[in-house]
Backbone bond lengths (Angstrom), bond angles and torsions (degrees), N, CA, C in turn:
res aa  C-N    CA-C-N  psi(-1)  N-CA   C-N-CA  omega(-1)  CA-C   N-CA-C  phi
1 X - - - 1.464 - - 1.526 110.63 -
2 X 1.348 116.77 -41.18 1.468 119.54 178.26 1.525 111.38 -63.90
3 X 1.331 116.09 -36.13 1.465 120.01 179.07 1.520 109.43 -63.49
4 X 1.322 116.14 -43.21 1.462 120.63 179.48 1.518 110.61 -61.57
5 X 1.331 116.78 -42.68 1.472 120.47 179.00 1.523 110.67 -62.06
6 X 1.320 117.14 -43.77 1.468 119.71 -177.14 1.525 111.11 -68.74
7 X 1.334 117.02 -25.19 1.468 119.82 175.71 1.523 110.28 -77.91
8 X 1.333 116.67 -39.67 1.461 120.50 -175.09 1.516 112.51 -75.68
9 X 1.334 117.74 -30.27 1.461 119.75 -174.87 1.531 113.28 -57.92
10 X 1.340 120.17 -48.06 1.469 119.42 176.77 1.520 112.11 -62.09
11 X 1.330 116.63 -35.05 1.470 119.93 178.52 1.517 110.31 -62.69
12 X 1.325 116.75 -45.04 1.463 120.07 177.70 1.520 110.90 -61.68
13 X 1.326 117.21 -39.83 1.464 121.01 179.80 1.526 110.21 -62.52
14 X 1.327 116.71 -42.65 1.466 121.03 179.88 1.524 110.47 -66.01
15 X 1.338 116.25 -44.13 1.472 120.55 179.80 1.521 110.06 -63.32
16 X 1.334 116.48 -44.18 1.464 120.93 -179.48 1.525 110.45 -62.53
17 X 1.331 116.84 -45.05 1.464 120.67 178.79 1.528 110.51 -62.37
18 X 1.331 116.64 -40.92 1.469 120.74 179.67 1.526 110.75 -63.16
19 X 1.336 116.69 -43.16 1.474 120.78 179.82 1.524 110.22 -64.34
20 X 1.337 116.63 -44.82 1.470 120.69 -178.44 1.526 110.36 -64.01
21 X 1.335 116.59 -40.24 1.466 119.71 -178.40 1.521 111.99 -75.02
22 X 1.330 117.08 -34.16 1.465 119.41 -174.08 1.519 112.23 -83.67
23 X 1.341 118.64 -27.48 1.462 118.63 -177.14 1.531 113.44 -66.92
24 X 1.335 121.63 -39.92 1.469 119.31 175.48 1.526 112.00 -63.67
25 X 1.315 118.55 -38.74 1.464 120.34 -179.21 1.525 110.56 -68.59
26 X 1.333 117.29 -34.47 1.469 120.71 176.17 1.527 109.12 -65.86
27 X 1.321 117.41 -42.46 1.465 121.19 179.82 1.527 110.41 -63.15
28 X 1.317 118.07 -45.17 1.467 120.70 -178.03 1.525 110.00 -67.68
29 X 1.326 117.55 -35.64 1.464 120.43 177.82 1.527 109.80 -63.78
30 X 1.331 117.43 -43.47 1.463 120.74 178.31 1.523 110.76 -64.30
31 X 1.327 117.14 -40.04 1.462 120.64 179.35 1.525 110.63 -64.54
32 X 1.328 117.42 -40.57 1.464 120.78 179.01 1.524 110.81 -64.10
33 X 1.325 116.94 -40.45 1.467 120.37 179.23 1.523 109.44 -64.64
34 X 1.326 116.70 -45.65 1.463 120.36 179.95 1.525 110.84 -64.36
35 X 1.335 116.71 -40.17 1.465 121.44 -179.46 1.529 110.38 -63.95
36 X 1.332 116.61 -44.68 1.467 120.41 179.35 1.526 110.88 -66.41
37 X 1.321 117.14 -36.55 1.462 120.48 -179.35 1.530 110.25 -69.03
38 X 1.328 117.17 -35.84 1.469 120.11 -177.17 1.525 111.31 -75.61
39 X 1.333 117.40 -21.32 1.473 120.56 175.54 1.516 108.45 -69.22
């Protein structure tokens, strides 16, 4: 069980970092689309 945890922990860190990094870019992309559409 400890081995499984030590394998999963880096995976969770990578997934968490990916989500944190990708969510602002998704938000800005949506804002740009809305901004261009409203022009």
